[in-house]
Structure formats: structure tokens, C-alpha cells
C-alpha positions in Angstrom: -0.8 -25.2 -101.1 1.3 -26.2 -98.5 -0.7 -27.6 -96.2 0.5 -26.0 -93.0 -0.7 -23.2 -90.5 0.8 -21.3 -87.8 1.0 -22.6 -84.9 0.9 -19.5 -82.4 -1.2 -15.6 -83.1 -0.5 -12.5 -81.4 -2.9 -9.9 -81.1 -1.8 -6.6 -82.6 -2.2 -4.0 -80.9 -0.3 -0.4 -81.6 1.1 -1.5 -84.6 3.0 -4.5 -83.2 2.5 -8.1 -82.9 2.0 -8.9 -79.0 1.5 -11.3 -76.4 -1.4 -11.6 -74.0 -0.4 -9.3 -70.9 -1.7 -12.1 -68.9 0.4 -14.5 -70.6 -3.0 -16.8 -71.1 -3.9 -18.3 -74.4 -6.9 -19.4 -76.3 -6.8 -23.0 -78.1 -8.1 -22.9 -81.9 -9.7 -26.8 -83.1 -10.5 -27.4 -86.5 -14.3 -28.6 -86.4 -14.2 -30.9 -89.5 -11.8 -33.2 -87.0 -12.0 -31.8 -83.6 -8.6 -31.2 -83.3 -6.4 -28.7 -82.0 -4.4 -26.8 -84.7 -3.3 -23.6 -83.1 -3.2 -21.0 -79.9 -4.2 -17.4 -80.2 -2.9 -15.0 -77.2 -5.7 -14.7 -75.1 -6.8 -10.7 -74.7 -8.3 -9.9 -71.4 -9.3 -6.2 -70.1 -5.5 -5.0 -69.6 -5.2 -5.8 -73.2 -7.9 -4.0 -74.6 -7.5 -1.0 -72.2 -4.0 -0.6 -74.2 -5.8 -1.6 -77.3 -8.4 1.8 -76.8 -5.6 3.9 -75.6 -3.6 2.8 -78.9 -6.6 4.1 -81.0 -7.3 7.0 -79.0 -3.9 8.3 -79.3 -4.1 7.7 -83.1 -7.3 9.5 -83.0 -6.0 12.2 -81.4 -3.1 12.8 -84.1 -5.5 13.5 -86.4 -3.0 11.9 -88.7 -6.1 9.7 -90.5 -8.0 13.1 -90.4 -5.8 14.8 -92.1 -4.5 12.8 -94.6 -6.1 13.8 -98.1 -8.7 11.4 -98.4 -7.6 10.6 -101.8 -4.3 8.9 -100.2 -6.6 7.2 -97.7 -7.9 5.7 -100.6 -4.7 4.9 -102.0 -3.5 3.2 -97.9 -6.8 1.2 -98.4 -5.6 0.1 -101.8 -2.6 -0.8 -100.5 -4.4 -3.0 -98.1 -6.6 -4.4 -100.5 -3.5 -5.6 -102.5 -1.6 -7.4 -99.6 -4.7 -9.1 -98.7 -5.2 -10.8 -102.4 -1.3 -11.7 -102.2 -2.2 -13.5 -99.3 -5.6 -15.1 -100.3 -3.4 -18.8 -100.5 -2.5 -18.2 -96.8 -6.3 -17.1 -95.7 -7.9 -19.6 -97.6 -6.0 -22.5 -95.4 -7.0 -20.6 -92.4 -10.4 -19.9 -92.8 -10.8 -23.9 -94.1 -8.9 -25.0 -90.9 -10.2 -22.8 -88.1 -13.4 -22.1 -89.7 -14.6 -25.3 -91.8 -15.1 -23.5 -95.1 -14.1 -25.1 -98.5 -10.6 -24.1 -99.9 -12.3 -22.4 -102.5 -14.5 -20.5 -100.1 -11.9 -19.5 -98.3 -10.3 -17.7 -100.8 -13.1 -16.1 -101.9 -13.1 -14.4 -98.6 -10.0 -13.4 -99.0 -10.9 -11.7 -102.2 -14.1 -10.2 -100.9 -12.2 -9.2 -97.9 -10.0 -7.2 -100.5 -12.8 -5.7 -102.6 -14.4 -3.8 -99.1 -11.1 -2.4 -98.6 -10.8 -0.8 -102.8 -14.6 -0.4 -102.8 -14.4 1.8 -99.5 -10.9 3.5 -100.9 -12.7 4.8 -103.9 -15.1 6.3 -101.6 -12.9 7.8 -98.9 -12.9 10.8 -101.1 -16.1 11.1 -102.2 -18.0 11.7 -99.0 -18.8 15.5 -98.9 -20.8 17.9 -96.8 -22.9 20.9 -98.4 -23.3 24.2 -98.2 -26.6 25.9 -96.6 -27.7 28.8 -97.9 -28.6 31.3 -95.2 -28.3 35.0 -96.5 -25.7 37.0 -98.0 -23.7 37.4 -94.5 -23.2 33.8 -93.9 -21.8 31.2 -94.9 -22.9 27.5 -93.3 -21.4 24.2 -94.1 -21.7 20.3 -92.9 -18.9 18.3 -92.3 -19.4 14.3 -92.0 -17.2 14.0 -89.1 -15.8 10.5 -87.3 -16.9 9.4 -84.3 -13.5 8.3 -83.3 -12.6 5.0 -81.5 -14.8 2.2 -83.2 -15.0 -0.9 -81.0 -15.6 -3.6 -83.4 -17.0 -7.2 -82.7 -17.2 -9.6 -85.2 -19.0 -13.1 -85.3 -17.1 -16.6 -86.3 -19.3 -17.5 -89.2 -17.5 -14.9 -92.0 -15.0 -13.2 -89.3 -12.3 -11.7 -92.2 -15.2 -10.8 -94.6 -17.2 -9.2 -91.8 -14.3 -7.5 -90.2 -13.0 -6.1 -93.5 -16.3 -4.7 -94.6 -16.3 -2.3 -90.8 -12.8 -1.8 -90.8 -12.4 -0.2 -94.2 -15.8 2.1 -93.6 -13.7 3.1 -90.2 -11.1 3.9 -92.5 -12.2 5.8 -95.5 -14.3 8.2 -92.8 -10.6 8.3 -90.6 -11.7 6.7 -87.6 -9.8 4.4 -85.3 -10.2 0.4 -84.8 -10.3 -2.1 -82.4 -11.7 -5.5 -83.2 -12.5 -8.1 -81.3 -12.1 -11.6 -83.3 -14.1 -14.3 -82.6 -12.3 -17.2 -80.1 -13.6 -20.1 -82.2 -12.1 -18.6 -85.6 -10.0 -15.8 -85.1 -7.3 -16.6 -87.5 -8.4 -15.2 -90.9 -8.8 -11.7 -89.2 -5.3 -11.2 -88.3 -4.6 -10.9 -92.3 -6.5 -7.9 -91.9 -3.5 -6.5 -89.3 -0.6 -8.1 -91.3 -2.0 -6.5 -94.6 -2.5 -3.0 -92.9 0.5 -3.6 -91.0 2.6 -4.5 -94.4 0.5 -1.5 -95.8 1.9 1.4 -93.8 -1.2 2.3 -91.8 -0.5 4.7 -88.7 0.1 2.8 -85.6 -3.2 2.5 -83.8 -5.5 3.1 -86.1 -6.0 -0.7 -86.5 -6.0 -3.1 -83.7 -7.2 -6.9 -83.6 -7.3 -9.0 -80.8 -8.8 -12.1 -79.6 -10.9 -12.7 -76.3 -13.7 -14.3 -75.0 -17.2 -12.4 -74.8 -17.7 -12.4 -71.7 -14.7 -10.9 -70.7 -12.7 -9.0 -73.7 -16.0 -8.4 -75.6 -17.9 -7.2 -72.8 -15.4 -4.7 -71.6 -14.7 -3.3 -75.1 -18.2 -3.0 -75.5 -18.4 -1.1 -72.4 -15.2 1.2 -72.1 -15.3 4.6 -71.1 -13.0 5.7 -74.2 -15.0 3.9 -77.0 -17.2 6.0 -79.5 -18.8 4.1 -81.6 -19.8 0.2 -81.7 -20.2 -2.3 -84.7 -21.4 -5.5 -83.6 -22.6 -8.7 -85.5 -23.9 -11.5 -83.7 -26.9 -13.3 -81.5 -30.0 -11.0 -80.5 -29.2 -11.7 -76.9 -25.5 -10.7 -77.3 -26.5 -7.7 -78.9 -29.2 -6.9 -76.3 -25.9 -6.7 -73.7 -23.6 -4.6 -75.8 -26.9 -2.3 -76.5 -27.0 -2.1 -72.7 -23.9 -1.2 -72.1 -24.1 1.1 -75.0 -26.8 3.3 -73.6 -24.8 4.0 -70.2 -22.6 5.9 -72.5 -24.9 7.0 -75.1 -23.2 5.3 -77.9 -24.3 5.0 -81.3 -24.3 1.6 -82.7 -24.6 -0.7 -85.9 -26.2 -3.9 -84.9 -27.1 -7.0 -87.1 -28.3 -9.8 -85.1 -29.4 -12.8 -87.3 -32.5 -13.9 -88.8 -35.3 -16.1 -89.6 -35.2 -15.1 -93.3 -38.2 -16.7 -95.5 -38.4 -17.0 -99.3 -42.4 -17.3 -101.0 -42.4 -18.8 -103.7 -45.1 -17.7 -105.9 -47.3 -20.5 -108.0 -46.1 -19.1 -111.5 -42.5 -19.6 -110.2 -39.8 -21.7 -111.6 -39.8 -24.2 -109.0 -36.0 -25.7 -110.3 -34.6 -22.5 -110.5 -35.8 -21.9 -106.8 -34.8 -25.1 -105.8 -31.5 -24.4 -106.7 -31.4 -20.9 -105.0 -33.0 -22.3 -101.6 -30.5 -24.9 -101.3 -27.6 -22.2 -102.0 -29.4 -19.8 -99.4 -30.0 -22.4 -96.5 -26.8 -25.2 -97.4 -23.7 -22.7 -98.1 -21.7 -22.8 -95.5 -23.4 -25.2 -93.4 -26.7 -22.6 -93.2 -24.3 -20.5 -90.7 -25.2 -17.4 -92.6 -27.1 -14.6 -90.7 -28.7 -13.9 -94.0 -30.0 -17.5 -94.7 -33.1 -18.9 -96.4 -34.3 -20.6 -93.6 -38.1 -20.7 -94.6 -39.4 -21.6 -97.8 -43.3 -20.8 -98.4 -45.1 -22.5 -100.9 -48.7 -23.0 -101.9 -50.3 -25.9 -101.0 -50.6 -27.5 -104.2 -47.1 -27.1 -105.2 -45.6 -28.5 -101.6 -45.3 -32.5 -102.8 -43.7 -31.2 -105.7 -41.1 -28.9 -103.8 -40.5 -31.3 -101.2 -39.7 -34.3 -103.6 -37.2 -32.1 -105.7 -35.6 -30.3 -102.2 -35.2 -34.3 -101.3 -33.4 -34.9 -104.5 -31.6 -31.7 -104.6 -30.2 -32.9 -100.8 -29.3 -36.4 -101.9 -27.1 -34.7 -104.0 -24.9 -32.9 -102.1 -21.6 -34.6 -100.1 -20.4 -34.0 -96.5 -17.4 -33.8 -95.4 -14.3 -31.2 -94.3 -14.0 -28.2 -96.3 -10.4 -28.8 -97.5 -12.1 -31.6 -99.6 -14.3 -29.4 -101.0 -17.5 -30.9 -99.6 -20.8 -29.2 -100.3 -21.9 -29.6 -96.8 -19.0 -28.2 -94.2 -18.7 -28.8 -90.4 -20.4 -26.2 -88.1 -18.4 -24.2 -85.9 -18.1 -26.1 -82.5 -19.2 -29.3 -80.3 -21.9 -26.9 -78.7 -23.0 -25.8 -81.4 -23.8 -29.1 -83.5 -25.4 -29.7 -79.8 -27.7 -26.9 -80.3 -28.8 -27.4 -84.0 -29.6 -31.5 -83.4 -31.1 -30.4 -80.0 -33.9 -27.9 -82.2 -34.2 -30.8 -84.8 -35.2 -33.3 -82.2 -37.5 -30.5 -80.2 -39.0 -30.3 -84.3 -39.6 -33.7 -84.6 -41.2 -34.2 -81.2 -43.5 -31.5 -81.7 -45.1 -33.2 -84.9 -42.4 -31.7 -87.7 -41.4 -34.6 -90.1 -38.0 -34.6 -91.7 -38.3 -35.3 -95.6 -34.4 -35.6 -95.4 -31.9 -35.3 -92.5 -32.7 -34.2 -89.4 -29.7 -33.6 -87.0 -26.4 -34.6 -86.5 -24.3 -36.9 -89.1 -23.6 -39.5 -87.2 -19.6 -41.7 -87.6 -17.3 -38.3 -88.7 -15.3 -37.2 -86.3 -15.9 -33.3 -86.2 -19.0 -31.4 -86.2 -21.4 -32.1 -88.7 -25.1 -31.7 -89.0 -27.3 -33.7 -92.1 -28.4 -31.0 -94.6 -32.2 -31.0 -93.3 -36.0 -30.1 -94.6 -38.6 -30.1 -92.4 -42.2 -30.2 -93.2 -45.7 -30.9 -91.5 -45.2 -27.2 -89.9 -47.1 -24.6 -88.3 -45.5 -21.0 -88.4 -45.8 -21.3 -84.7 -42.7 -24.4 -84.4 -39.9 -23.0 -82.9 -38.1 -24.7 -85.8 -40.0 -22.1 -87.6 -39.5 -18.8 -85.9 -36.2 -19.2 -84.2 -32.8 -19.0 -86.0 -31.4 -22.5 -85.8 -28.1 -21.5 -87.8 -27.6 -24.8 -89.3 -28.2 -26.1 -92.4 -32.0 -26.8 -91.7 -34.8 -25.7 -94.1 -38.6 -25.4 -92.7 -41.4 -25.8 -95.3 -44.7 -23.9 -95.1 -47.4 -23.8 -97.1 -50.1 -21.4 -98.0 -53.2 -20.8 -100.0 -53.3 -17.5 -100.5 -50.8 -14.8 -101.1 -51.4 -12.3 -98.2 -51.3 -15.7 -96.3 -47.7 -16.0 -97.3 -47.2 -12.5 -96.7 -48.4 -12.9 -93.0 -46.3 -16.0 -92.7 -42.7 -14.4 -93.9 -43.5 -11.6 -92.0 -44.6 -13.2 -88.6 -41.1 -13.6 -86.7 -39.1 -11.3 -84.4 -36.6 -11.1 -87.4 -36.5 -8.9 -90.5 -32.8 -9.4 -91.8 -33.9 -10.4 -95.6 -36.7 -12.2 -97.5 -36.7 -13.6 -100.7 -39.7 -13.8 -103.9 -39.7 -16.7 -106.4 -41.8 -16.0 -109.3 -42.0 -14.9 -113.0 -44.4 -12.0 -112.6 -42.8 -8.1 -112.2 -46.1 -7.0 -110.6 -46.3 -10.2 -108.1 -42.8 -9.4 -107.3 -43.1 -5.6 -106.9 -46.1 -6.2 -104.7 -44.5 -8.7 -102.7 -41.3 -6.9 -102.2 -43.1 -4.0 -101.0 -45.0 -5.6 -98.3 -42.1 -7.9 -96.8 -40.6 -6.5 -93.6 -36.9 -6.6 -93.8 -33.7 -5.0 -94.8 -33.0 -6.7 -98.3 -35.5 -8.6 -100.7 -33.7 -11.1 -103.2 -35.8 -12.0 -106.2 -35.3 -15.2 -107.8 -32.1 -15.4 -106.4 -31.0 -15.9 -102.5 -27.7 -13.5 -101.7 -28.5 -11.4 -105.0 -26.4 -8.2 -104.5 -23.1 -7.7 -103.4 -20.8 -5.4 -101.5 -22.3 -2.9 -103.7 -25.8 -3.1 -102.0 -26.8 -2.0 -98.1 -27.6 -4.7 -96.0 -29.2 -4.8 -92.5 -32.4 -5.8 -90.9 -35.3 -4.3 -89.3 -37.0 -5.4 -86.2 -35.2 -7.6 -83.5 -32.4 -8.3 -86.7 -31.1 -4.9 -86.0 -30.3 -1.3 -87.4 -28.1 0.2 -89.3 -26.5 -0.7 -92.7 -23.4 -1.9 -93.5 -22.2 -2.7 -97.2 -22.4 -0.2 -100.1 -22.5 3.7 -100.2 -25.1 3.9 -97.6 -22.5 2.2 -94.9 -20.2 5.4 -94.7 -23.0 7.0 -93.3 -23.1 4.8 -89.9 -19.5 5.5 -89.2 -19.8 9.5 -89.3 -22.0 12.0 -87.7 -23.0 15.4 -89.2 -21.1 18.5 -87.9 -22.6 21.8 -88.9 -20.6 24.9 -89.1 -22.2 28.2 -89.5 -20.4 31.5 -90.1 -20.9 35.1 -89.9 -19.2 37.1 -92.5 -20.0 40.6 -91.7 -19.4 43.0 -89.4 -22.1 43.3 -86.3 -23.7 46.1 -88.3 -24.8 43.8 -90.8 -23.0 46.3 -93.5 -20.7 45.1 -96.0 -16.8 44.3 -94.9 -14.6 47.0 -95.0 -12.0 47.5 -97.7 
């Protein structure tokens, strides 16, 4: 693989690659080295206006809507084919601007392609229904698109998260204006390139990069947007919801979590340790659905800590391009935030069984894989999202207590259960307040399984067939087919 990256990236608006109206650029750095690697055209309000206008023209033309759904699906299969062909280029971009390994970056490309094939296959299977009203009437429903969908994606998995919402929008004949994350925007542009190569109608998909405070805020409050999809922090999500409330816009909100796995006494401890490590240390812990807490029986605490420390010792820290286990966090400010939370935890009485903050002596933004113990559930480190490779260990003496601890945060995105007993698994899964519950494997599931939160983790579902229902609204058509007298039609 040639280790070269394009130095300047433009926005994609109305089927064309364009500079920002103001001519400004955003500098992109490699989080593994803190070195400047590329620039992207900065989108501001004028660019958002152009993109929304293009999306509106395309939607109003009904080109996507009038297309046979099976042909929309074929178009999406073409997008997937081009993404697959560009997988090596995407892997390099994900590695250099996001910090992922090359293997991880390639997997992102293939996952993005899979979203387009999955939802392309569903494009002709979203059906309405007939409602019987008697002999004189025909009544039916239509799953109708909202219109222009504004989509704002985060920096941790920008390509995959963009793909899942763009694919749902196209499958249901909505048009899209997507704001990529200013910290790691490069991979999202490959969706635009794939759409361009596949012949997607101009204006159907527009992708631009700008800062959240102006570009993102303006997009979410734009008077010609009909629908909002957001993945990111709770605070930003609340700001977007306030803007959406002014115009009564439907939203899909995925706002992070503080997900817990419960280890029961009968569990395979070694398997639970490996699963927990994958759940918190993958992508340097920068995963909304990360297993950031592990709740263990008091009697197993020492054994679990010993095995976790040994597991962490086997993990290497370094740049993703060298295929290390612990890759960098996205930026200096993010590393500072995580380091500060670790320090605050230590000051509050927590103990770091291993790790405990920034990895010193490295050029990039690296955090040591960390396991905190001697915690109480009310500590900030055990309640608030860290978004880094930091695992909090909590103990319990009674299974009901474990559930109380697991459910005792403001979030409810994911939860996990480690047990050999099916009855225990079912009992706990039924009582855990979370949108998705994993049993004996964190991240079990896939593109086919619905994903989304409860409580302050948000609402709406991405992934799976259920996601399409967030991109349409039901239109009812009632037809009286007889004359006013109620008799049979004339001959």
C-alpha cells in the first residue's frame, strides 16, 4: 500500500467537488504524531445554504422517489462496490487522520460498503398496508420520506456512522446534507466519491466539513431541513434538540453511554476478561458503546483484577499504522480531558491497578490502558463517559445490587451479562435499562441488529431493519370509491 495521502480535500455539493465559499481551510493532524497531514475546505453558513438548496432541489424533483425501489437498491449496490474498491485508500485515511490501524481502517471501509448493500437490499421491501373500511372504501398507507436529512457524524467512526445514515436516507428516498467531523473528516469523502462514481443524482448526497459551533449549529437549525440524525456528545445533542424543537423536527439521537457488564459468579472469567478488554480498549476506548464499567462479585474481585492487569500488560501502545493494540486518542484536548479525569479519580480515592493517564514520551496523543478499582458508584469516573481506554471495576454482593449499579447512571446505551446460565442471562437482560444487551460477548451483533439508547443516551434506532422506520413517516390515503349515494358504481 502506497503511504501517500492527498494534501487537500474539497467539499462535495450538488454533485461537484468545491472549495469553501470563504476560501478557508481546516488543518488536519495525525493523532499518532501530532503532525499536520492535510487540509480540508472549511464549510461555513454560505456552504450549508448551497448544500441544503441542492438537497432540496433533488428531493423536490422526485428523482429518487420516482425511481423503482429495486433500482434505488441497485444504485446503492454500486456505491458499495466503489467503496470496496477504495478500501485500501480509505484504510490509509482512517489510519492517518483518525489513528486507527490499517486493518481497522479497511474493516471500516468494508463495513461502510455493507451498510449500502444491506439497506440497498431493503429498499424494495419497505411496504405500506391496506386498512379495511368496508365495501365503499380503499384505504392504504405509504411510508413517505421526510425530505432533506441533516446528518452530523462524530470523529470516532466517521465513515461507518456516515454510511449507516446515508444508506437509510437513500433507501427511503430522502436527500442528505452531512457534516463530517472536523477532527477526522477524510474518510467520509469517500462516500461522496463512491456516490459520484455510482451516478447518484446530483444533490442527493452532499458532504461538507466545518466546525460544530457554526457549520453544525447552522445546519441543525436550517429552515429548509426536515430531519436530523446526530451521533455525538450529550451536550451537543441537547443543543441540536433545542434547535429542532423550534421547527418541530424529527430526530435520531445517539448520545453516548456509560455501559456496564455484569460478571456473575458462574461466568467463564477468562472469556469475560478478553471480552471486556475488547469492549473498552478497542479504538482506544473511543466507542459510544464501550464497556467502560465491569461489575464483579466481591469474592472474584482480586482474581479479576489480576487477570485484567495481565491482559493489559500484553497490549502494545503506538501508532495504528504499526498495528498496535492501543492507538492514539483523537486530539491533544481529548487526551488532556481523559488524563484529567484519571487524575480526579485518583484524588477521589480510586486506585489504578494499571495505567492511570497519559502515556509519556510519545509524540502523539496516547493514553495508557487503565483499570481503576476501589471505586464507589457515585464517583465521576464510574458515572460519566470518559471516551478513552479506561475501565472502572465495581463490586457487588447480591445480583439485585449489581443491577442497581449497572442501571444507576444517566445513560442507557448498552449493557452486558457474563454467565453460563441461560436463566440468569434472561433475567438480567430483561432488567437492564439499555438499548442493547450483550451476553458473553461485548459487541455481539452487527449491522443487522438495532442500535440506540434509552434515557440520556438518546432515542431512535440505527442499524437493522428497524432503522428505516426513523427515515419515513406514515401517510394515510383514504378513498371513497362509490358515488355519494353509497350505491354501486355505474356501468
